[in-house]
MARPAFI-846713 format. One line per 8 residues: number of its first residue (from 1); their letters; for each residue x, y, z of C-alpha. Coordinates in pm, 1 decimal, decimal comma, always signed. Example, Ala and Ser with C-alpha at 12.3 -4.5 7.8 and 13.67 -1.06 7.14 Angstrom:
<recs>
1 = as = +1230,0 -450,0 +780,0; +1367,0 -106,0 +714,0 $
</recs>
This chain:
<recs>
1 = mrtdtics = -450,1 +1983,7 -2138,8; -138,6 +2067,2 -1934,7; +19,0 +1772,2 -1759,3; +310,2 +1948,6 -1590,2; +169,2 +1919,6 -1237,4; +17,9 +1631,1 -1041,7; -315,9 +1815,4 -1057,2; -321,0 +1861,6 -1433,5 $
9 = afqaavar = -200,7 +1506,3 -1497,7; -471,8 +1371,6 -1266,2; -739,7 +1573,6 -1442,2; -614,3 +1440,2 -1776,5; -646,0 +1082,1 -1646,8; -1000,4 +1155,9 -1529,9; -1088,6 +1293,6 -1873,7; -953,8 +978,8 -2043,0 $
17 = hpdrvair = -1115,0 +721,6 -1813,7; -1403,4 +872,4 -1611,4; -1578,5 +534,6 -1571,6; -1276,4 +326,2 -1473,8; -1263,1 +217,5 -1106,8; -1005,5 +427,6 -924,3; -1040,5 +351,6 -551,0; -1165,2 +36,8 -379,5 $
25 = lpaegigw = -1230,9 -72,3 -23,0; -1440,9 -387,7 -73,8; -1503,6 -445,6 +298,0; -1701,2 -119,2 +307,3; -1854,9 -144,2 -37,6; -1643,8 +137,8 -182,5; -1565,5 +126,0 -553,0; -1533,3 +481,6 -682,1 $
33 = tfgeyaar = -1472,3 +556,5 -1049,2; -1232,7 +828,0 -1164,0; -1532,0 +1051,1 -1224,4; -1645,1 +1000,8 -864,7; -1286,4 +1038,9 -740,9; -1258,5 +1376,3 -915,9; -1595,8 +1493,9 -781,1; -1492,4 +1403,5 -426,1 $
41 = vrgaaaal = -1159,2 +1582,5 -470,5; -1347,1 +1891,9 -583,7; -1576,0 +1883,0 -280,3; -1285,0 +1820,2 -45,0; -1092,2 +2111,9 -192,7; -1390,5 +2337,2 -120,1; -1405,0 +2209,9 +240,0; -1032,7 +2268,6 +294,8 $
49 = halgvrrg = -1054,8 +2613,4 +134,8; -1330,3 +2697,7 +384,7; -1083,2 +2608,3 +664,6; -837,6 +2861,8 +525,8; -607,3 +2629,3 +328,7; -435,8 +2825,7 +53,3; -157,1 +2783,7 -198,4; +174,4 +2712,1 -27,2 $
57 = davalllr = +18,7 +2598,1 +303,4; +119,3 +2268,0 +459,5; -162,5 +2025,5 +544,5; -87,0 +1746,0 +792,0; -244,8 +1402,7 +738,7; -262,9 +1134,2 +1006,5; -462,3 +869,8 +819,7; -444,1 +500,5 +744,1 $
65 = nrpeylia = -442,6 +361,6 +389,0; -805,8 +441,5 +328,7; -991,4 +622,0 +48,1; -1015,4 +931,6 +268,8; -637,2 +971,6 +255,4; -630,3 +971,1 -124,8; -914,4 +1224,0 -143,9; -773,6 +1461,8 +118,7 $
73 = dmaalhlg = -422,7 +1449,4 -25,5; -532,3 +1512,2 -384,6; -767,0 +1791,2 -272,0; -484,1 +1971,6 -94,8; -273,4 +1946,2 -411,7; -552,3 +2105,0 -616,0; -541,6 +2406,0 -384,7; -167,2 +2440,8 -437,9 $
81 = atpmsiyp = -112,3 +2326,7 -78,4; +152,8 +2079,7 +39,0; +34,1 +1755,3 +204,6; +252,1 +1606,5 +477,5; +168,8 +1257,0 +602,4; +253,6 +1141,7 +954,8; +347,5 +784,3 +1041,3; +59,4 +626,1 +1239,1 $
89 = tsapqqig = +315,7 +480,0 +1480,6; +456,6 +821,7 +1573,8; +472,3 +926,7 +1937,9; +289,5 +1246,9 +2041,3; +616,2 +1442,6 +2064,3; +715,2 +1324,7 +1715,1; +379,8 +1433,1 +1576,3; +421,2 +1773,1 +1737,1 $
97 = yvindsga = +772,1 +1807,5 +1593,1; +673,4 +1747,2 +1228,7; +358,9 +1960,2 +1254,0; +558,1 +2247,8 +1399,6; +844,6 +2211,8 +1152,7; +608,1 +2193,1 +854,6; +403,4 +2491,5 +971,7; +76,2 +2303,8 +920,3 $
105 = rvliteav = -232,7 +2476,8 +1060,5; -474,6 +2198,0 +959,4; -454,5 +1832,4 +1063,5; -677,0 +1575,8 +892,1; -716,0 +1251,3 +1082,3; -967,2 +979,3 +1174,8; -1132,5 +865,5 +1496,3; -895,9 +573,7 +1552,3 $
113 = fdqtvada = -623,9 +830,7 +1631,2; -833,5 +1041,3 +1871,9; -619,8 +963,2 +2176,1; -294,4 +1006,1 +1984,5; -406,3 +1346,1 +1857,0; -520,7 +1451,0 +2203,7; -181,6 +1355,1 +2350,4; +3,8 +1534,1 +2068,8 $
121 = hehcrgle = -195,1 +1856,9 +2084,4; +7,4 +2006,4 +2369,3; +322,4 +1965,6 +2156,9; +175,8 +2146,9 +1853,9; +217,2 +2517,3 +1789,3; -3,7 +2699,5 +1542,7; -244,0 +2411,6 +1477,5; -584,4 +2572,7 +1421,7 $
129 = hvlvlggg = -809,7 +2295,3 +1289,1; -832,8 +1919,4 +1345,9; -1066,7 +1755,1 +1096,0; -1173,6 +1402,3 +1197,2; -1301,1 +1202,4 +900,4; -1551,5 +920,1 +897,1; -1595,1 +640,9 +643,7; -1616,6 +790,7 +296,7 $
137 = apelagve = -1521,6 +1132,3 +439,1; -1858,4 +1313,3 +426,5; -1683,0 +1590,1 +621,6; -1493,0 +1668,2 +300,6; -1804,3 +1699,7 +85,3; -1784,7 +2076,5 +80,6; -2001,8 +2312,9 -119,6; -1802,3 +2564,4 -323,2 $
145 = ppgfdfee = -1847,7 +2903,4 -154,5; -1891,4 +3226,3 -349,2; -1559,9 +3345,0 -483,9; -1399,5 +2998,3 -481,9; -1317,4 +2869,2 -830,8; -1190,9 +2510,6 -820,2; -1073,7 +2510,4 -1182,4; -886,3 +2835,0 -1142,1 $
153 = nwrrvepd = -719,0 +2710,8 -824,0; -570,7 +2392,0 -966,7; -476,1 +2556,3 -1294,9; -272,2 +2814,2 -1100,2; -53,3 +2539,8 -951,6; +296,5 +2556,3 -1103,2; +551,8 +2276,8 -1161,1; +789,3 +2428,7 -905,7 $
161 = dlacliyt = +523,3 +2442,6 -633,1; +569,2 +2190,4 -353,2; +364,3 +1874,1 -399,3; +455,7 +1701,4 -75,4; +673,9 +1720,9 +230,7; +821,9 +1390,0 +343,2; +1009,6 +1358,8 +668,8; +1306,2 +1123,9 +656,8 $
169 = sgttgppk = +1333,3 +850,9 +915,4; +1576,3 +1024,9 +1143,6; +1822,5 +742,3 +1219,7; +2086,2 +993,7 +1329,9; +1873,3 +1276,4 +1468,3; +1540,6 +1455,4 +1431,3; +1368,1 +1387,5 +1097,0; +1427,6 +1630,3 +813,4 $
177 = gaelshan = +1147,9 +1744,8 +584,7; +1239,9 +1678,5 +221,8; +1056,8 +1920,6 -8,2; +943,0 +1762,0 -335,0; +790,7 +1971,1 -611,3; +539,8 +1868,0 -877,1; +825,9 +1882,3 -1129,2; +1043,8 +1656,2 -911,2 $
185 = llanlrgt = +777,0 +1390,4 -881,4; +673,9 +1400,4 -1246,8; +1038,3 +1370,2 -1356,1; +1072,6 +1055,9 -1149,1; +737,5 +920,2 -1266,4; +846,8 +960,8 -1628,0; +1193,4 +817,6 -1564,1; +1064,2 +517,0 -1371,2 $
193 = wrglpppe = +782,4 +420,7 -1606,6; +999,3 +455,7 -1915,5; +1220,7 +182,6 -1772,6; +925,0 -19,8 -1645,5; +650,3 +14,7 -1904,9; +332,8 +30,3 -1693,0; +82,1 -252,3 -1725,6; -220,0 -191,2 -1941,9 $
201 = ryrivsfl = -431,6 -204,6 -1627,4; -246,2 -72,4 -1325,9; -380,4 -240,1 -1011,9; -207,6 -202,0 -676,3; -278,4 -250,0 -305,4; -220,2 +55,0 -86,5; -62,0 -63,8 +238,5; +274,8 +113,6 +262,6 $
209 = paahvlgr = +277,6 +419,6 +491,3; +178,1 +739,7 +310,5; +457,8 +907,3 +505,0; +709,1 +700,5 +303,7; +800,0 +807,3 -49,1; +740,0 +459,0 -196,0; +383,3 +453,3 -66,5; +309,5 +791,8 -217,1 $
217 = ffehyspa = +484,8 +724,2 -547,6; +355,3 +377,5 -637,1; +25,2 +363,6 -446,1; -100,0 +721,2 -492,3; +62,8 +928,6 -766,7; +129,2 +649,1 -1017,9; -223,1 +501,3 -1024,1; -382,2 +848,1 -1017,4 $
225 = llagtvtc = -186,8 +958,1 -1324,8; -187,7 +622,7 -1507,3; -562,7 +571,5 -1451,2; -496,0 +271,6 -1228,0; -700,1 +108,6 -955,6; -601,6 +130,5 -589,1; -736,8 -123,8 -341,2; -698,2 +19,0 +8,2 $
233 = cpdpsalp = -562,1 -197,6 +290,2; -592,3 -2,1 +618,4; -456,1 -295,2 +822,2; -119,4 -417,3 +683,9; -166,2 -752,9 +859,6; -456,8 -817,6 +620,7; -229,7 -779,5 +315,2; -229,3 -1151,8 +220,9 $
241 = evlvesrp = -610,2 -1162,2 +202,3; -627,4 -832,1 +11,6; -372,2 -954,9 -243,5; -584,3 -1261,6 -313,1; -900,0 -1052,0 -356,3; -749,8 -772,8 -568,7; -493,1 -961,6 -782,4; -259,0 -663,5 -834,7 $
249 = tvlvappr = -52,6 -608,8 -1145,7; +199,5 -398,3 -948,7; +333,3 -478,8 -601,3; +595,0 -282,2 -409,6; +694,4 -412,9 -67,8; +995,6 -439,3 +164,2; +1199,9 -761,3 +154,9; +1038,8 -888,8 +476,0 $
257 = vfeklrak = +700,9 -928,9 +301,1; +857,7 -1160,1 +44,0; +1057,5 -1348,3 +306,2; +734,1 -1422,2 +491,5; +561,0 -1538,1 +172,3; +848,2 -1772,5 +92,6; +847,4 -1905,4 +450,0; +473,2 -1974,1 +426,1 $
265 = chaldadp = +523,2 -2158,1 +98,7; +790,9 -2376,6 +258,5; +578,1 -2436,4 +569,3; +291,3 -2557,9 +351,3; +532,8 -2764,3 +140,5; +356,2 -2611,5 -159,1; +466,2 -2593,0 -519,3; +603,4 -2234,6 -552,6 $
273 = sefvraag = +424,2 -2166,3 -881,8; +92,1 -2283,1 -743,2; +151,9 -2096,0 -417,7; +210,7 -1756,3 -581,3; -102,7 -1800,7 -791,7; -302,6 -1882,7 -479,3; -144,8 -1581,8 -305,7; -291,9 -1345,0 -565,6 $
281 = ladtehvl = +34,9 -1276,9 -751,0; -48,5 -1447,7 -1081,0; -123,3 -1120,1 -1261,0; +174,3 -919,9 -1134,1; +388,3 -759,5 -1402,8; +610,3 -542,9 -1184,1; +710,2 -660,4 -835,2; +965,2 -435,3 -668,6 $
289 = tggapvav = +1150,3 -450,2 -339,9; +1418,3 -242,9 -172,6; +1494,6 -29,7 +129,0; +1723,0 -302,5 +263,4; +1962,0 -555,7 +110,3; +1781,9 -841,5 -65,3; +1926,4 -1191,5 -76,9; +1970,4 -1319,0 -432,8 $
297 = elieffqa = +1817,1 -1651,2 -324,6; +1493,6 -1470,6 -235,3; +1476,7 -1301,4 -576,6; +1550,5 -1627,1 -758,4; +1283,1 -1813,9 -561,3; +1007,9 -1580,5 -681,9; +1143,0 -1553,6 -1033,5; +1144,2 -1932,5 -1063,3 $
305 = agvalrqg = +783,3 -1933,3 -939,0; +683,0 -1691,7 -1215,1; +690,0 -1363,5 -1017,6; +924,5 -1102,3 -1166,1; +1063,1 -980,5 -834,2; +1319,2 -703,2 -886,4; +1536,7 -501,2 -654,8; +1568,9 -125,6 -675,0 $
313 = wgmtelss = +1737,1 +162,8 -498,3; +1599,1 +503,2 -422,9; +1567,4 +779,7 -169,6; +1313,0 +1033,7 -53,5; +1541,2 +1308,0 -183,7; +1526,6 +1154,3 -534,1; +1144,5 +1156,8 -528,5; +1145,4 +773,3 -516,7 $
321 = agalvscd = +1342,7 +525,9 -730,4; +1697,5 +603,7 -841,2; +1791,1 +274,5 -1004,8; +1591,8 -31,9 -1108,3; +1674,1 -385,3 -1215,9; +1567,5 -506,7 -1560,3; +1411,0 -844,9 -1634,3; +1756,3 -989,0 -1707,8 $
329 = padngtcg = +1849,9 -1244,5 -1436,5; +2208,0 -1119,9 -1474,2; +2095,5 -805,9 -1289,4; +2005,2 -1005,7 -977,9; +2214,3 -902,9 -681,1; +2243,3 -545,3 -806,9; +2010,2 -244,9 -799,6; +2017,7 -215,5 -1177,6 $
337 = rpidglel = +2078,6 +100,0 -1377,4; +1979,4 +463,3 -1312,4; +1627,9 +560,1 -1412,0; +1589,4 +773,4 -1721,6; +1690,4 +1134,1 -1662,0; +1899,0 +1071,6 -1349,0; +2278,3 +1094,0 -1349,4; +2470,5 +886,9 -1096,7 $
345 = rlagdgei = +2842,8 +884,0 -1027,4; +3077,4 +795,7 -742,9; +3282,0 +1035,2 -533,8; +3638,8 +948,4 -443,7; +3531,0 +766,3 -128,4; +3263,2 +564,8 -310,3; +2968,4 +782,6 -208,9; +2690,6 +787,4 -468,9 $
353 = largpmvf = +2618,9 +1133,2 -613,0; +2295,9 +1204,1 -801,7; +2187,0 +1485,3 -1032,0; +1867,7 +1538,0 -1228,2; +1524,5 +1702,3 -1230,7; +1390,8 +1455,4 -972,3; +1638,1 +1567,7 -703,2; +1446,2 +1739,6 -423,5 $
361 = rgyrnrpd = +1437,7 +2112,6 -362,3; +1593,3 +2095,0 -16,2; +1528,2 +2032,2 +352,8; +1259,1 +2246,5 +510,5; +1394,7 +2515,9 +743,6; +1749,5 +2376,1 +705,9; +1943,7 +2585,0 +452,0; +2281,9 +2477,0 +589,2 $
369 = etaaaidp = +2198,4 +2105,7 +560,9; +2054,1 +2160,6 +214,5; +2376,0 +2331,5 +104,1; +2579,4 +2046,1 +251,4; +2368,0 +1785,6 +70,6; +2352,0 +1950,6 -275,4; +2684,2 +2088,4 -399,4; +2720,5 +2396,0 -625,4 $
377 = dgwfhtgd = +2721,5 +2173,1 -936,0; +2381,5 +2027,2 -843,5; +2507,4 +1687,3 -726,5; +2313,2 +1545,4 -431,9; +2539,4 +1358,4 -190,2; +2329,0 +1054,9 -101,4; +2527,7 +918,6 +191,8; +2518,3 +571,3 +34,4 $
385 = igrfdaqg = +2836,2 +389,1 -62,9; +2815,0 +196,0 -387,6; +2994,3 +61,3 -690,8; +2918,9 +20,8 -1060,9; +3007,6 -285,7 -1264,6; +3122,2 -289,6 -1627,0; +2758,6 -299,9 -1743,7; +2670,0 +15,2 -1548,8 $
393 = rltiidrk = +2471,0 -167,1 -1280,4; +2472,9 -22,8 -931,0; +2538,3 -220,1 -615,1; +2481,7 -59,5 -273,9; +2741,8 -138,2 -10,7; +2593,1 +51,5 +284,5; +2524,7 +389,9 +433,5; +2843,5 +594,7 +455,0 $
401 = keliinsa = +2797,7 +657,8 +826,3; +2700,1 +300,3 +909,5; +2992,8 +100,2 +771,4; +3163,7 -123,6 +1024,6; +3536,5 -58,9 +1048,4; +3680,3 -324,3 +1278,8; +3992,7 -298,0 +1491,7; +4201,8 -428,2 +1200,5 $
409 = gknmspan = +4072,5 -150,8 +973,8; +3848,0 -372,1 +759,4; +3537,8 -201,6 +613,9; +3215,0 -405,4 +614,6; +2847,2 -348,3 +550,5; +2635,4 -438,6 +853,5; +2318,7 -424,1 +640,7; +2446,4 -695,5 +406,7 $
417 = ieaeltsa = +2543,1 -919,3 +696,8; +2202,7 -861,7 +857,8; +2030,8 -949,2 +531,8; +2208,4 -1284,7 +525,5; +2095,2 -1353,4 +882,2; +1729,1 -1264,3 +830,0; +1711,4 -1454,4 +500,8; +1862,0 -1766,0 +659,4 $
425 = spligqac = +1549,3 -1834,5 +866,8; +1198,5 -1689,0 +897,0; +1247,5 -1715,8 +1273,5; +1491,3 -1422,9 +1267,4; +1276,3 -1111,6 +1249,8; +1550,1 -851,9 +1294,6; +1923,6 -860,0 +1341,4; +2163,7 -583,4 +1434,5 $
433 = vigsdrpy = +2533,1 -647,0 +1373,4; +2798,3 -467,9 +1580,4; +3171,8 -465,9 +1513,0; +3316,2 -115,9 +1477,6; +3653,2 -85,7 +1655,1; +3607,8 -445,7 +1770,9; +3805,7 -761,6 +1691,9; +3504,8 -946,3 +1544,8 $
441 = nvalivld = +3135,4 -906,0 +1467,1; +2849,5 -992,7 +1701,1; +2475,4 -973,8 +1651,4; +2161,7 -896,2 +1847,0; +1878,7 -1115,3 +1717,5; +1506,0 -1060,0 +1764,1; +1265,7 -1341,6 +1681,3; +971,5 -1303,4 +1447,7 $
449 = pdaagghp = +658,2 -1353,3 +1663,9; +467,1 -1530,7 +1386,3; +745,1 -1775,1 +1301,3; +814,6 -1837,4 +1670,6; +486,2 -2026,7 +1691,4; +647,3 -2306,4 +1490,1; +918,0 -2341,5 +1757,6; +722,9 -2361,2 +2085,3 $
457 = dgasrage = +1016,0 -2428,7 +2317,1; +1334,5 -2235,5 +2380,0; +1564,9 -2519,5 +2278,8; +1397,3 -2548,3 +1938,8; +1427,3 -2175,9 +1879,0; +1789,7 -2166,5 +1988,4; +1871,2 -2457,8 +1761,3; +1704,7 -2296,9 +1459,6 $
465 = varavtda = +1884,4 -1965,8 +1518,2; +2218,3 -2146,7 +1555,5; +2158,8 -2325,6 +1225,0; +2064,5 -1999,1 +1054,9; +2374,6 -1817,7 +1182,0; +2592,8 -2103,8 +1058,2; +2426,8 -2092,5 +716,2; +2462,2 -1715,4 +695,8 $
473 = narlsrve = +2827,8 -1727,3 +795,8; +2890,5 -1978,9 +516,7; +2791,1 -1708,1 +267,9; +3010,2 -1439,8 +427,6; +3382,8 -1377,3 +421,0; +3571,8 -1476,4 +734,3; +3603,7 -1120,1 +859,5; +3229,1 -1056,7 +805,1 $
481 = qvkryail = +3110,9 -1363,4 +993,9; +2915,1 -1331,1 +1317,8; +3122,5 -1492,7 +1590,8; +2875,3 -1458,2 +1876,7; +2515,8 -1349,2 +1913,6; +2240,0 -1288,9 +2167,6; +1874,3 -1376,6 +2121,9; +1681,0 -1093,0 +2281,0 $
489 = daewlagg = +1355,0 -1141,9 +2464,9; +1208,4 -834,9 +2299,5; +998,9 -717,6 +2006,5; +1124,9 -431,6 +1791,4; +835,8 -227,3 +1656,6; +825,5 +41,5 +1388,8; +860,7 +381,5 +1552,6; +993,1 +232,0 +1876,3 $
497 = deltpsmk = +1332,7 +258,3 +2046,4; +1503,4 +33,1 +1793,1; +1330,8 +95,4 +1459,7; +1233,2 +405,2 +1267,3; +875,7 +423,6 +1134,9; +1007,8 +291,1 +801,8; +1163,9 -10,2 +980,1; +1527,9 +100,8 +959,9 $
505 = lkrkpieq = +1756,1 +15,4 +1249,6; +1838,5 +294,6 +1495,0; +2191,6 +170,7 +1541,4; +2322,7 +411,9 +1803,3; +2013,6 +385,4 +2028,0; +2028,6 +5,0 +1995,7; +2393,7 -3,3 +2098,7; +2317,9 +223,0 +2395,0 $
513 = kyaraier = +2007,9 +33,4 +2508,1; +2169,8 -310,2 +2481,3; +2520,8 -209,2 +2585,4; +2542,6 -474,9 +2858,1; +2433,2 -753,4 +2626,0; +2691,1 -640,4 +2369,0; +2971,1 -627,6 +2623,9; +2887,0 -982,0 +2734,2 $
521 = lyappgga = +2930,6 -1094,5 +2373,1; +3283,5 -952,5 +2377,8; +3365,1 -1103,3 +2719,6; +3625,8 -1382,5 +2734,7; +3505,9 -1724,8 +2609,7; +3286,0 -1912,1 +2851,2; +3045,6 -1625,9 +2917,7; +2674,2 -1662,9 +2850,0 $
529 = r = +2569,5 -1619,3 +2491,7 $
</recs>
C-alpha cells in the first residue's frame, strides 16, 4: 500500500492494527479502535462531501482537543481538502481574518463556541456552512451518496497536495498561513522518528492547540501513522489528572508545564522520583519541550528523577521539529542536532537557514513574503539567530527582530533573560524584558495566579519576586542583568493583548500598553518600583 500521503499512511496503520485503541476520552466512555476510527473517518468524509467539500478546499475547525477534532480533520484529508484549525482563544475578528484568508466555506465547531461563532460570523466572507458537532459527532456519520467513492477519493490525494494550513502567531502583524503538504509532513515525521525511535506503544495526551504545529504533529499525525493511542484532554487545566490516568509514553509540552510540575514537587517536599511516578510520567520514553528557552536546571531536575526531558527547536514552516537533543546529558542547554533530512547553516549575521523536503510550500496569498522567506537556492530564512558548537549542536540565541541592543551597542537575548526569571520562582508567571536603546534592562513581571495562593500578602509576594530576580541576575552577565522591575497587577492570557494564542510575548504591544510603567523604571533613582 502507498504511504506517501497522510491518508495512505493512516490506512496502512489501520490495516496493521485494526483492533488497537486509537482514541480515548474516558470521561465520556469513548475508546475507539483503529477500525472504528477509520469507519468514522469514512462516514465523516461522506458528510463533508455532501456539504460540497472537494479536493483543494480549505475546511476551518474550531474545536477543542476532543475525538471529533481528530475525526473531522482526518476526514477532510481523505477528501484531499486542507484542514485549518483556529485557536479557541481567538477573538471574532481574528476568526474572520483566518477564515477569509484561507478561503474556507465550511466551519466545523461545537456548541461551546456558539457565541464566539455568532460574533465572528459578520466578519466572515464566503462561509456557507457551520457544522456544530455533539459528543461523538453523530453529525459526521454520513451515508455515502451515489457517485461518491471514498477509496477513490483518498487514493487520488497526492504528496504535493496541501495537508494543513497553520497560521503563525502574528507577533509582528497579522498571522500568515503556512501551507504544509503531505510530503512536507511525512518528511518531518520520518526525520524526527529516525532520531527518536518511537516507543513500541505510542501513547500521548492531546492537549496542545490543534492550531499549533506541535499539537498536530505529535498528538494527531504521529499517533495516527504509528498506530498510537491518543487520550483527549479538552480542558488543559485537567492535564495533571489525565496524565495520571493515561500514563503516556510520549509527552510534548511547553516549559511552563514542567516548571509547574517541579514547583508542585517542591511544595509537597516530595522525592522527585516518586513524584514523577505519581504524576503519571513513569512510562514516558520521549519527553520534549521547546518554544521558549529552557533552563538547564529544569532539564536536569527531571532527568535526575528518571524523566528523559529533552529540548528541541522547530518552526511551523519546517513542519514541526528542526533539531532535537539526544539522550546525552552533554546536549543539555542546546537544541541538539538537525533532524534527519534537514540541512541547517548560519548566514553571515547568525540567522539560521534551513533546507530540506520538510520546508513548507509558502505563505498563503503572500507570494512576496514567500519569496523573501525562501531564497532561490531553497534556503528558508528562519528569523532565528543561533550558533553551532564543535559537535554540531544548535543553540538558539533569539529571534532576529527581538534582540535587545542597548545604548552601548551590546546584543542580548530577552528570551533567555526571561527564562532565567521565570525559572527562578514559580510565582513569576510571565516576564517581559525591555532594554533596546536603553542604558540597562528592566522587566515587567506578571504573577502566576496558582502560585500566588502560596503568598497571600503583598509583602510576601514582593519578597519572593525580589529573591527570584536576585537569583536570576546571579546567572546572567552584568550587562544582561535586570536592574529594575515592576510587578503588574494583571493577568496575561493566551490570545490577549500581551500574548499570542501560542503564548509568545507580543513585545511591541506590551511596550505600548505599559509605556508609563516602563518609563517609571527608567526614571531617576528614588522613583516607585
